[in-house]
KOLSE-744610 format. One record per residue (C-alpha): x, y, z. Coordinates in steps of 0.2 Angstrom, whole numbers, padded with zeros to 4 digits, always signed. Layout:
XYZ...
END
This chain:
+0196-0049+0029+0190-0051+0011+0173-0046+0016+0180-0030+0023+0190-0027+0007+0174-0031-0004+0164-0019+0007+0177-0005+0005+0178-0007-0013+0159-0007-0015+0159+0009-0005+0172+0017-0017+0162+0011-0032+0146+0019-0025+0156+0036-0026+0159+0032-0045+0177+0025-0044+0185+0008-0047+0197+0002-0034+0215+0005-0041+0227+0002-0027+0228-0010-0013+0223-0005+0005+0240-0007+0013+0241+0007+0025+0237+0006+0043+0233+0019+0056+0250+0019+0063+0259+0020+0046+0248+0035+0041+0251+0044+0058+0270+0041+0055+0268+0048+0037+0258+0064+0044+0271+0067+0058+0285+0066+0045+0276+0078+0033+0271+0091+0046+0289+0092+0054+0284+0108+0063+0300+0111+0073+0310+0108+0057+0299+0119+0047+0300+0133+0060+0319+0131+0061+0321+0132+0042+0313+0149+0041+0318+0157+0058+0329+0170+0051+0315+0177+0040+0303+0177+0055+0316+0187+0066+0318+0200+0053+0300+0202+0051+0294+0203+0070+0309+0200+0081+0309+0187+0095+0292+0190+0103+0283+0190+0086+0292+0174+0081+0287+0165+0097+0269+0171+0099+0264+0170+0081+0269+0151+0082+0255+0149+0095+0242+0159+0084+0247+0148+0069+0244+0132+0079+0227+0138+0084+0222+0143+0066+0228+0126+0059+0219+0117+0073+0202+0125+0068+0206+0120+0049+0211+0103+0054+0195+0100+0064+0184+0105+0049+0194+0094+0037+0192+0079+0049+0173+0081+0048+0174+0082+0029+0184+0066+0027+0172+0057+0039+0158+0060+0026+0168+0059+0010+0183+0047+0012+0191+0050-0005+0209+0052-0011+0204+0068-0020+0201+0076-0003+0199+0095-0005+0195+0093-0024+0181+0080-0020+0175+0089-0005+0173+0105-0014+0162+0097-0027+0151+0089-0014+0148+0103-0002+0148+0118-0014+0132+0125-0022+0128+0116-0038+0132+0131-0049+0149+0133-0041+0153+0115-0038+0163+0112-0054+0173+0128-0053+0177+0126-0034+0182+0108-0037+0194+0112-0052+0202+0127-0043+0204+0117-0027+0213+0104-0037+0225+0116-0045+0228+0126-0030+0232+0111-0019+0244+0104-0032+0253+0120-0033+0254+0121-0014+0261+0103-0013+0274+0107-0026+0280+0123-0018+0281+0115-0001+0292+0101-0009+0303+0114-0017+0305+0123-0001+0310+0108+0009+0322+0101-0004+0330+0118-0006+0333+0119+0013+0340+0102+0014+0352+0105+0000+0357+0122+0007+0360+0114+0024+0371+0101+0016+0382+0114+0008+0383+0124+0024+0389+0108+0033+0402+0106+0019+0407+0125+0021+0410+0123+0040+0421+0107+0037+0430+0114+0022+0434+0132+0026+0441+0136+0008+0425+0129+0000+0413+0142-0007+0396+0136-0011+0389+0141-0028+0371+0141-0035+0375+0127-0046+0381+0116-0032+0365+0120-0022+0354+0116-0037+0363+0099-0039+0360+0095-0021+0342+0100-0022+0339+0089-0037+0348+0074-0028+0337+0076-0013+0321+0078-0023+0324+0063-0034+0330+0052-0020+0313+0055-0012+0304+0050-0028+0314+0034-0030+0310+0029-0012+0292+0032-0016+0292+0022-0032+0304+0007-0027+0298+0005-0009+0280+0007-0014+0276-0011-0010+0284-0010+0007+0280+0009+0010+0267+0006+0023+0278-0006+0033+0293+0006+0029+0282+0020+0036+0277+0010+0051+0295+0005+0055+0306+0019+0048+0294+0033+0052+0292+0025+0069+0311+0027+0071+0310+0044+0063+0297+0050+0076+0309+0045+0090+0324+0052+0080+0315+0068+0077+0310+0070+0095+0327+0065+0102+0336+0077+0090+0325+0091+0096+0328+0087+0115+0347+0085+0112+0347+0101+0102+0338+0111+0115+0349+0104+0129+0366+0107+0119+0363+0125+0114+0357+0130+0131+0371+0121+0140+0384+0127+0128+0378+0145+0128+0376+0146+0147+0377+0159+0156+0377+0171+0141+0358+0171+0138+0347+0184+0131+0336+0192+0144+0318+0186+0146+0312+0203+0142+0320+0203+0125+0314+0185+0121+0296+0187+0125+0293+0206+0122+0305+0213+0110+0296+0219+0094+0311+0228+0085+0310+0223+0067+0325+0223+0056+0315+0223+0040+0310+0241+0039+0302+0240+0022+0285+0238+0029+0274+0243+0043+0275+0233+0060+0258+0227+0059+0260+0220+0041+0277+0212+0046+0268+0204+0060+0256+0196+0048+0270+0190+0037+0278+0182+0052+0262+0173+0056+0261+0167+0038+0279+0162+0040+0276+0152+0055+0261+0143+0048+0273+0134+0036+0278+0122+0050+0260+0116+0051+0257+0113+0033+0254+0095+0025+0241+0089+0038+0229+0084+0023+0241+0070+0018+0231+0056+0026+0215+0061+0017+0224+0058+0000+0227+0040+0005+0209+0037+0011+0208+0024-0003+0223+0014+0003+0217+0010+0021+0204-0003+0026+0187+0002+0032+0189+0021+0027+0172+0026+0033+0177+0021+0050+0196+0023+0050+0197+0039+0039+0190+0050+0054+0202+0041+0066+0217+0044+0054+0212+0063+0052+0210+0065+0071+0227+0057+0074+0236+0064+0059+0228+0082+0058+0224+0087+0076+0238+0078+0085+0252+0084+0074+0246+0102+0076+0246+0100+0095+0262+0090+0095+0270+0103+0083+0266+0117+0095+0273+0107+0110+0289+0103+0101+0292+0119+0091+0288+0132+0105+0302+0126+0117+0314+0125+0102+0309+0143+0097+0312+0149+0115+0328+0140+0117+0334+0148+0100+0329+0165+0106+0339+0164+0122+0355+0159+0114+0356+0172+0100+0371+0184+0103+0371+0193+0086+0353+0194+0079+0360+0203+0063+0370+0188+0058+0355+0177+0061+0344+0188+0050+0358+0190+0036+0369+0174+0039+0384+0171+0028+0378+0154+0024+0361+0160+0020+0353+0149+0034+0349+0158+0050+0349+0142+0060+0367+0139+0056+0372+0155+0064+0361+0151+0080+0370+0134+0082+0387+0142+0080+0383+0156+0092+0376+0145+0105+0389+0131+0104+0405+0140+0098+0409+0123+0090+0410+0118+0072+0409+0100+0076+0393+0102+0087+0385+0113+0074+0388+0100+0060+0381+0086+0070+0365+0096+0075+0363+0102+0057+0365+0084+0050+0352+0078+0061+0340+0092+0057+0342+0089+0038+0338+0070+0040+0322+0075+0049+0317+0087+0035+0322+0074+0022+0308+0063+0028+0296+0077+0025+0301+0077+0007+0297+0059+0005+0280+0061+0013+0276+0076+0003+0278+0065-0013+0268+0051-0006+0253+0063-0003+0255+0074-0018+0255+0060-0030+0239+0053-0024+0231+0070-0025+0236+0073-0043+0231+0055-0047+0214+0056-0039+0210+0073-0049+0216+0065-0065+0203+0051-0064+0191+0065-0068+0201+0072-0082+0205+0088-0072+0222+0091-0079+0231+0090-0096+0238+0073-0099+0225+0066-0086+0225+0049-0094+0244+0047-0092+0243+0054-0074+0229+0043-0069+0239+0027-0072+0244+0016-0058+0260+0007-0061+0256-0012-0062+0272-0017-0053+0274-0004-0040+0256-0001-0038+0257+0018-0035+0254+0033-0046+0272+0034-0053+0268+0046-0067+0260+0058-0055+0276+0057-0044+0287+0059-0058+0278+0075-0064+0279+0082-0047+0298+0079-0047+0300+0086-0065+0291+0102-0061+0300+0104-0044+0317+0101-0053+0314+0115-0065+0306+0127-0052+0321+0125-0041+0332+0134-0054+0323+0150-0050+0326+0150-0031+0344+0146-0030+0354+0155-0016+0340+0168-0012+0333+0170+0005+0320+0182-0002+0315+0169-0015+0314+0155-0002+0303+0166+0009+0292+0169-0006+0291+0150-0009+0286+0147+0009+0273+0160+0009+0266+0154-0008+0265+0136-0001+0255+0142+0014+0243+0153+0004+0240+0139-0009+0237+0125+0004+0226+0135+0015+0216+0142+0001+0213+0124-0006+0205+0120+0011+0192+0133+0010+0176+0126+0002+0159+0135-0003+0145+0126+0007+0128+0124+0000+0112+0128+0008+0104+0113+0000+0106+0095+0006+0121+0085-0001+0115+0074-0016+0119+0056-0018+0137+0051-0020+0143+0051-0037+0159+0054-0048+0164+0072-0050+0160+0078-0068
END
């Protein structure tokens, strides 16, 4: 075992970095982390109202398939890169290694900044939706209650900092926690999905939408833009559910034998979640389309969440809707926890090379918790302040989702060099 660890540390030192954190993650715990972070059917459900407004039922369903194929191609490329360069900097480090010499520093710096913005925006969107869902549940239970932007912001902050605290204080047991709790969450998420599909279809029977409408309707309720442009926006929106597949790359320095296990992790965490995501999200999307009775209320819901209206229209029951929404929010909260785990490593790795202001502070590893606590706290501080802008606005939420997708996908685009890759070395 110790020979393994020594060899892993020597491999890292050959890249120009000193080992800073223990290698305590396993393939199973990282796969669980990736599954929680991707959460495709939850990501799709959180933005379903926007997708319907942009491209109706057929666009919402079929762009999900296109988005999966696009992300599968990107994931295959990233799996190849991590097999050659298992480094927690991931895109940041890869950009430097594969870009042409004159562009390498610029590509590396931009990749780090863009990736960080993508992580933060993704975290903000997840916490925002979980908070909005909690208020929607409260509104259903207490009819006289009227949600306010301040209430949502407090809920948003509570969700965010709870996820941070779990990352900090459960750091020593985080892999075991991921392996056990995430294992439970995998089953819980899949079970929730199956129960949700069954409940909404059974309760809505026999008042289903026609298959013609579900699979072919292209009527868009958003008439501000051309249909073709709205289709692209819908595609961008559905790509949201496949984001975060690079998390495992940012923990490459926390698994044993990274040169062997990193490719395995990336295949299991990047490719499988994309396939699993499509297999789970597509039936969920189709079921949701069939049970809609009033599309206008789904697109412009009183609660601000289209999924709430779909559940209400399908079940006709406040109690059933509350249960389904609560289970949905629990699944999505796991995504927030996993986001902070991955993003803190990415910021920490880039800070080792003095990439950001306060890099010395951000590159510190907490001696007790053995994780980049400063990087995790910076993520939470920024996201807390950023959340003030996006309270109670579906338009702003859609913008947040779109920006997250653009930043994350852009960070994965590298400029290859026509020359052979030079020897491993620290990024300057």
